[in-house]
The first five atom37 places (N, CA, C, CB, O) and aatype in JSON, in Angstrom:
{
  "aatype": [12, 13, 13, 2, 15, 16, 16, 0, 0, 15, 0, 19, 16, 13, 9, 17, 5, 16, 10, 10, 15, 2, 1, 1, 16, 19, 15, 0, 18, 5, 1, 15, 10, 3, 2, 18, 11, 16, 5, 0, 1, 18, 7, 16, 9, 10, 9, 12],
  "atom_mask": [
    [1, 1, 1, 1, 1],
    [1, 1, 1, 1, 1],
    [1, 1, 1, 1, 1],
    [1, 1, 1, 1, 1],
    [1, 1, 1, 1, 1],
    [1, 1, 1, 1, 1],
    [1, 1, 1, 1, 1],
    [1, 1, 1, 1, 1],
    [1, 1, 1, 1, 1],
    [1, 1, 1, 1, 1],
    [1, 1, 1, 1, 1],
    [1, 1, 1, 1, 1],
    [1, 1, 1, 1, 1],
    [1, 1, 1, 1, 1],
    [1, 1, 1, 1, 1],
    [1, 1, 1, 1, 1],
    [1, 1, 1, 1, 1],
    [1, 1, 1, 1, 1],
    [1, 1, 1, 1, 1],
    [1, 1, 1, 1, 1],
    [1, 1, 1, 1, 1],
    [1, 1, 1, 1, 1],
    [1, 1, 1, 1, 1],
    [1, 1, 1, 1, 1],
    [1, 1, 1, 1, 1],
    [1, 1, 1, 1, 1],
    [1, 1, 1, 1, 1],
    [1, 1, 1, 1, 1],
    [1, 1, 1, 1, 1],
    [1, 1, 1, 1, 1],
    [1, 1, 1, 1, 1],
    [1, 1, 1, 1, 1],
    [1, 1, 1, 1, 1],
    [1, 1, 1, 1, 1],
    [1, 1, 1, 1, 1],
    [1, 1, 1, 1, 1],
    [1, 1, 1, 1, 1],
    [1, 1, 1, 1, 1],
    [1, 1, 1, 1, 1],
    [1, 1, 1, 1, 1],
    [1, 1, 1, 1, 1],
    [1, 1, 1, 1, 1],
    [1, 1, 1, 0, 1],
    [1, 1, 1, 1, 1],
    [1, 1, 1, 1, 1],
    [1, 1, 1, 1, 1],
    [1, 1, 1, 1, 1],
    [1, 1, 1, 1, 1]
  ],
  "atom_positions": [
    [[-197.54, 71.93, -62.94], [-196.9, 72.87, -62.67], [-196.99, 74.17, -63.78], [-195.67, 72.29, -62.45], [-196.57, 74.07, -64.93]],
    [[-197.53, 75.27, -63.3], [-197.49, 76.57, -64.62], [-196.13, 77.29, -64.68], [-198.7, 77.95, -64.33], [-195.7, 77.89, -63.7]],
    [[-195.55, 77.24, -65.71], [-194.25, 77.71, -65.77], [-194.07, 78.48, -67.0], [-193.29, 76.63, -65.69], [-194.12, 77.95, -68.1]],
    [[-193.87, 79.7, -66.83], [-194.07, 80.96, -67.81], [-192.58, 81.9, -67.8], [-195.54, 82.02, -67.17], [-191.81, 81.78, -66.84]],
    [[-192.29, 82.81, -68.9], [-191.26, 83.43, -68.88], [-190.95, 84.33, -67.66], [-191.28, 84.01, -69.96], [-189.8, 84.7, -67.45]],
    [[-192.06, 84.7, -66.8], [-191.75, 85.49, -65.83], [-191.12, 84.78, -64.71], [-192.85, 86.17, -65.46], [-190.27, 85.3, -63.99]],
    [[-191.61, 83.41, -64.56], [-191.13, 82.46, -63.43], [-189.74, 82.17, -64.11], [-192.17, 80.97, -63.11], [-188.85, 82.46, -63.31]],
    [[-189.25, 81.72, -65.25], [-187.76, 81.74, -65.61], [-186.91, 82.81, -65.43], [-187.58, 81.51, -66.82], [-185.73, 82.76, -65.1]],
    [[-187.85, 84.18, -65.77], [-186.53, 85.21, -65.47], [-186.55, 85.49, -63.95], [-186.65, 86.82, -66.34], [-185.44, 85.91, -63.62]],
    [[-187.34, 85.41, -62.99], [-187.22, 85.44, -61.36], [-186.43, 84.36, -61.31], [-188.62, 85.3, -60.37], [-185.43, 84.69, -60.68]],
    [[-186.35, 83.19, -61.66], [-185.09, 81.99, -61.17], [-183.72, 82.62, -61.79], [-185.37, 80.13, -61.96], [-182.67, 82.73, -61.15]],
    [[-183.86, 82.93, -62.85], [-182.43, 83.45, -63.26], [-181.97, 84.61, -62.63], [-182.32, 83.74, -64.66], [-180.75, 84.74, -62.52]],
    [[-182.76, 85.51, -62.17], [-182.35, 86.58, -61.54], [-182.03, 86.26, -60.16], [-183.27, 87.58, -61.64], [-181.14, 86.88, -59.56]],
    [[-182.73, 85.29, -59.58], [-182.31, 84.76, -58.01], [-181.08, 84.03, -58.14], [-183.46, 83.71, -57.25], [-180.24, 84.22, -57.27]],
    [[-180.74, 83.0, -59.33], [-179.56, 82.56, -59.36], [-178.39, 83.54, -59.53], [-179.58, 81.68, -60.25], [-177.38, 83.48, -58.84]],
    [[-178.59, 84.4, -60.46], [-177.61, 85.31, -60.71], [-177.06, 86.32, -59.67], [-178.04, 85.95, -61.7], [-175.88, 86.64, -59.54]],
    [[-178.38, 86.88, -58.77], [-177.92, 87.44, -57.52], [-177.0, 86.66, -56.77], [-178.96, 87.71, -56.7], [-175.9, 87.08, -56.42]],
    [[-177.55, 85.24, -56.46], [-176.58, 84.37, -55.43], [-174.93, 84.37, -55.81], [-177.11, 82.66, -55.47], [-173.94, 84.57, -55.11]],
    [[-175.09, 84.01, -57.37], [-173.66, 84.06, -58.02], [-172.97, 85.12, -57.61], [-173.64, 84.12, -59.48], [-171.86, 84.89, -57.12]],
    [[-173.39, 86.37, -57.69], [-172.93, 87.8, -57.56], [-172.58, 87.75, -56.27], [-173.94, 88.96, -57.88], [-171.37, 87.95, -56.15]],
    [[-173.27, 87.52, -54.95], [-172.92, 87.6, -53.75], [-171.59, 86.54, -53.5], [-174.19, 87.35, -52.93], [-171.01, 86.67, -52.42]],
    [[-171.18, 85.7, -54.26], [-170.2, 84.88, -53.9], [-169.27, 85.22, -55.12], [-170.67, 83.33, -53.67], [-169.43, 84.45, -56.07]],
    [[-168.37, 86.15, -55.3], [-167.51, 86.4, -56.16], [-166.67, 85.42, -56.54], [-166.93, 87.3, -55.83], [-166.39, 85.34, -57.73]],
    [[-166.27, 84.72, -55.83], [-165.02, 83.3, -56.08], [-165.8, 82.54, -56.98], [-164.51, 82.14, -54.54], [-165.25, 82.14, -58.01]],
    [[-167.25, 82.21, -56.71], [-168.12, 81.49, -57.67], [-168.16, 81.86, -59.02], [-169.36, 81.53, -57.28], [-168.04, 81.1, -59.97]],
    [[-168.36, 83.21, -59.06], [-168.38, 83.87, -60.52], [-167.07, 83.85, -61.16], [-168.84, 85.39, -60.51], [-167.0, 83.57, -62.36]],
    [[-166.15, 84.07, -60.56], [-164.66, 84.09, -61.35], [-164.55, 82.62, -61.83], [-163.19, 84.53, -60.26], [-164.29, 82.33, -63.0]],
    [[-164.75, 81.79, -60.92], [-164.61, 80.17, -61.12], [-165.41, 80.09, -62.43], [-165.34, 79.09, -59.76], [-164.84, 79.73, -63.47]],
    [[-166.61, 80.38, -62.41], [-167.71, 80.06, -63.53], [-167.13, 80.56, -64.65], [-169.18, 80.7, -63.35], [-167.06, 79.89, -65.68]],
    [[-166.56, 82.04, -64.55], [-166.0, 82.89, -65.81], [-164.76, 82.07, -66.45], [-165.44, 84.52, -65.3], [-164.58, 81.93, -67.66]],
    [[-163.88, 81.52, -65.36], [-162.73, 80.79, -65.83], [-163.15, 79.51, -66.62], [-161.84, 80.43, -64.62], [-162.61, 79.18, -67.68]],
    [[-164.1, 78.85, -66.06], [-164.46, 77.48, -66.8], [-165.17, 77.96, -67.88], [-165.35, 76.35, -65.96], [-165.22, 77.08, -68.73]],
    [[-165.81, 79.08, -68.27], [-166.61, 79.19, -69.42], [-165.55, 79.67, -70.3], [-167.91, 80.1, -69.31], [-165.68, 79.35, -71.48]],
    [[-164.4, 80.47, -69.95], [-163.17, 80.93, -70.72], [-162.4, 79.68, -71.4], [-162.14, 81.72, -69.68], [-161.97, 79.7, -72.55]],
    [[-162.28, 78.6, -70.52], [-161.71, 77.35, -70.78], [-162.65, 76.7, -71.8], [-161.52, 76.52, -69.48], [-162.3, 76.68, -72.98]],
    [[-163.49, 76.33, -71.53], [-164.57, 75.94, -72.58], [-164.56, 76.68, -74.06], [-165.97, 76.26, -71.91], [-164.59, 76.15, -75.17]],
    [[-164.52, 77.86, -73.77], [-164.79, 78.82, -75.53], [-163.4, 78.39, -75.79], [-165.11, 81.05, -75.68], [-163.49, 77.95, -76.93]],
    [[-162.04, 78.24, -75.38], [-160.81, 78.06, -75.7], [-160.53, 76.61, -76.33], [-160.07, 78.34, -74.53], [-159.7, 76.29, -77.18]],
    [[-161.46, 75.86, -75.64], [-161.22, 74.21, -76.07], [-162.08, 74.01, -77.39], [-161.86, 72.98, -74.74], [-161.83, 73.32, -78.38]],
    [[-163.27, 74.92, -77.07], [-164.01, 74.56, -78.46], [-163.65, 75.33, -79.7], [-165.51, 74.79, -78.33], [-164.07, 75.02, -80.82]],
    [[-162.73, 76.47, -79.42], [-162.01, 76.92, -80.56], [-160.84, 76.03, -81.04], [-161.52, 78.24, -80.27], [-160.67, 75.9, -82.25]],
    [[-160.08, 75.46, -80.23], [-159.24, 74.56, -80.74], [-159.91, 73.37, -81.21], [-158.31, 74.26, -79.84], [-159.39, 72.78, -82.15]],
    [[-160.98, 72.92, -80.72], [-161.57, 71.88, -81.43], [-162.08, 71.94, -82.58], [0.0, 0.0, 0.0], [-162.17, 70.97, -83.33]],
    [[-162.56, 73.4, -82.91], [-162.9, 73.93, -84.4], [-161.64, 73.65, -85.32], [-163.25, 75.67, -84.42], [-161.68, 73.06, -86.4]],
    [[-160.73, 74.09, -84.82], [-159.6, 74.18, -85.72], [-159.04, 72.79, -85.99], [-158.52, 75.1, -85.14], [-158.68, 72.56, -87.14]],
    [[-158.91, 71.59, -84.82], [-158.43, 70.5, -85.12], [-159.53, 69.88, -86.32], [-158.21, 69.68, -83.77], [-159.16, 69.44, -87.41]],
    [[-160.83, 69.96, -85.89], [-161.73, 69.61, -87.01], [-161.56, 69.86, -88.36], [-162.76, 70.09, -86.82], [-161.64, 68.95, -89.19]],
    [[-161.29, 71.29, -88.73], [-160.99, 71.99, -89.78], [-159.69, 71.4, -90.22], [-160.99, 73.42, -89.5], [-159.12, 71.84, -91.22]]
  ]
}
């Protein structure tokens, strides 16, 4: 299968539009991303 950056961009755009059409999915994703960032920050502090 031939895969190039255009195909990747189309896939990302499609996924993004699907997410945008479902606001709850987006906010849930945003929340989990924020949680991950917070945990990563605390983890870094603990390691230091």
